[in-house]
N, C-alpha and C positions, 0 to 999 in steps of 0.2 A: 456363456455360463460362468458365474463367479467361482473362484477357487475357494471361497469361504464356505465351509460346511456348517450348516445351521443346526442347532439343537435347541428346541423350544424350552427345554428344561433349564436353560441358562438365562431365561427371561428375568429381568430385575426391574422393579419399579423405578422410574426416573423422575417423573413429575406429573402434576395435574394442572391443566390449563383451562381457563374459562373461554378462550377463543384461540384462533390459529396464530395470533400475534405472540402468544406466550409459548408456542411450541418450539422444539429444536429446529435448527435450520432445515429448510426444505431440500434435503439432499438424501442420497441413499435410497432405501426402499422401505415402505411401510405397508403393513397389512392391517386393515381395520376390521373391527368386530361391531356389528350393528344389529339391532333387533328391538322388538317391543320389550317393554320393561319387565314383563313376566316370562320372557322366553328362555331364561336360564343362561344368560350371557356370561355372567361372572363365574358360574359353575363350570361352564365349558372352558373358559380361559384357565381356570385352576386345574382342570383335568388334563388339558393339552400340555400344560407346562409341568405337570406333576408337582404342583405347589398348592397346597390346600388353602393358603392364606394370601396368595398373590393378588387376586381381585376380591375385594370385600363383598361378602354375600349378606344381604339383609332379608328379613322376612317381609319387609315392606318394599314392594316393587318401586322402581324409580329412584333408587339411591344414587346411581351414577349420574351426577349432575354436571360433571366436568369431563373434559377430554383427558383420559389417563394414558400415559405413555410408559411402555415397558421395552427396555432395550434388550435385544437378544444377542446381538453382536455389534461390532462397530458399524454405525450407519445402517443398522437393520432393526426395525422396531415393530412391535405390536401396538395397535391403538384401540383402546376401549372407548367407544363413542357413547354419548348420553343415550339412554333408552328412550324410545318414543312410544306414544300411545297411552301414556299414564295420565289419567284425568284428575287425580286427587291432589293437585298442587295448584297454586295460584296461576291465573292466566299469564301474568307478566313473566313468571318464572318459566312457563312452558314456551313462551315466545323467545326467551333468552336461550333456552336449550335448542330450540328449532334453528335459531340463527347460527349458533355455534356448529351444529351438525351440518347445516347447509353450506356454510362457508368452507368447512373442512372438505366436504365432498367435492365442491366446485373448484376450489383453488389449490388444493394440496397436490403438487405435481409428482411427488415421490410415492403417491398411493398407487400400488400395483395390483392389489386384489382386495376384495371385500368378502368377509364371512358374514352371511346373513342368517340369523338364528330365528327359527319359528317353532312354536310348540306344535308337534306333529298332529295333535288333536284339533288344532285351529290354525291351519296354514293359510297363506295367501290372503290375508286381510288387506283392505284397501291401502293402508300405509305401507305394508310390505311390498305390494305391487308398485306403489309409487317409487320406492327405493330401487327395486329390481329394474323397473323401466328406465330410470335415470342411469343406472349402471350399464344397462344394455346400450342405451344411446351414447354413452361415453366410452363404449368398447372396453369396459373394465371387466376383468375376470372375476367370476363369482363362485363361491362355494356356499350352497344352501344347506345348512344343518337343521334337520328336523328333530328337535330336541325332545327329551322326555319319552323316547320311544319305548322305554321299559314299561310304560303305562299301557301299551297295546300288545296284543298277541302277535306272533310272527306274521301270520297271514294278513292282519289288518295293517301292520307296519309296512309290509311290502306293497300292499295296495295303495297306501297313502303316498309312498315314495313314487310309485308309478304315476299316480294321479297328478302329483306336483310336476313331475317331468313332462307329462303331456301338456299341462297347462302352460308351461314356460317354453315349450318347443317352438311356438310361432315367433318368438322373439329372435330366433337365430343368433343367440348370444353364447358367449363362453360361460356356461353355467353347469356346474356339477351339483347333483342333489344326492344326499345320503341321510339315512337315519343315524341319530346320535343319542347316546345316553351318558351323562356324566356319572350316573350311579353304577352302571354296568360296564362302562368303557366301550360300549358299542360304537363303532365308527371312528374311534380315536386314532388308530394306526393310519387309516386312509386319510383322515383330515390332516394329521401331522405331516404326511408325505406331500400333500398338495400345498399346504402353507409354507413348508420349508422350500419347496421348489420355487415358489414365488420369491421368497426372500433370498434365494441363492442366485437369482438372475443378476446380470451385470447392471449396475446402476448407471443411469444416464446423467449427463451434465445438463443442467437447466439454466436458461437465462432468467434469473429471478427478477421479478418486478420490484421497483422501489417500494419500500414500506410506506403505506399511506394509512391515514385514519379512516377506516371504512365507515361509510354512512349508509343511510337507509336506501340510497339510490342503487345500492349493490345487493339488494335482497337476494337470499339464497334461491337456488333453482328448484327446490322442492316446493310442492303446493302449500298454499297458505294454511291449509287445515292439517299439516303434518304434525303440529303440536297437539292436536286433539286426541 
């Protein structure tokens, strides 16, 4: 365990990158946030960091087109990945987002955990399951936040959480599932504890590959329809 005590409230925007070659050195520890474009990813980031304007929120889903980097402590970062599943953009742009997302997930060695956000009223869509299956196969720790839980009654909320847990149980993966509301702060404390625990782990030393100009032969590991 690292001696570094992490406070998400110290998160500060560092840069936006179109692909992994523009990201900071692949060292330390990163926790990524991923989800469909209407899952409330930006709102969740702002709630967890207690910063209303850290991640830009738009009324139009799909605004996050780049990989956004937020530094929490030295060599400890939160990564806001491009939202997926948003259809109202040109196909070439969707393919570009897909490639950036896939490359990051496949090649970023300092990635230690991924927060997957899903609207509690519409969980486990095909693209969500693609991402969860990939993370499970990669033995990557996951925190599934079922967002907008304030839209449901307590009973329905609990039932949805249980249903998602049961659906993911056969994967035998490191997955934690909880209801979350950026509006009511439901689940904020629990999510904060999990994410900080990931970031406070000791960072490993990696044998970094030589930088190369990635071509189409190295297509990402996510399915071809991930951009749809």
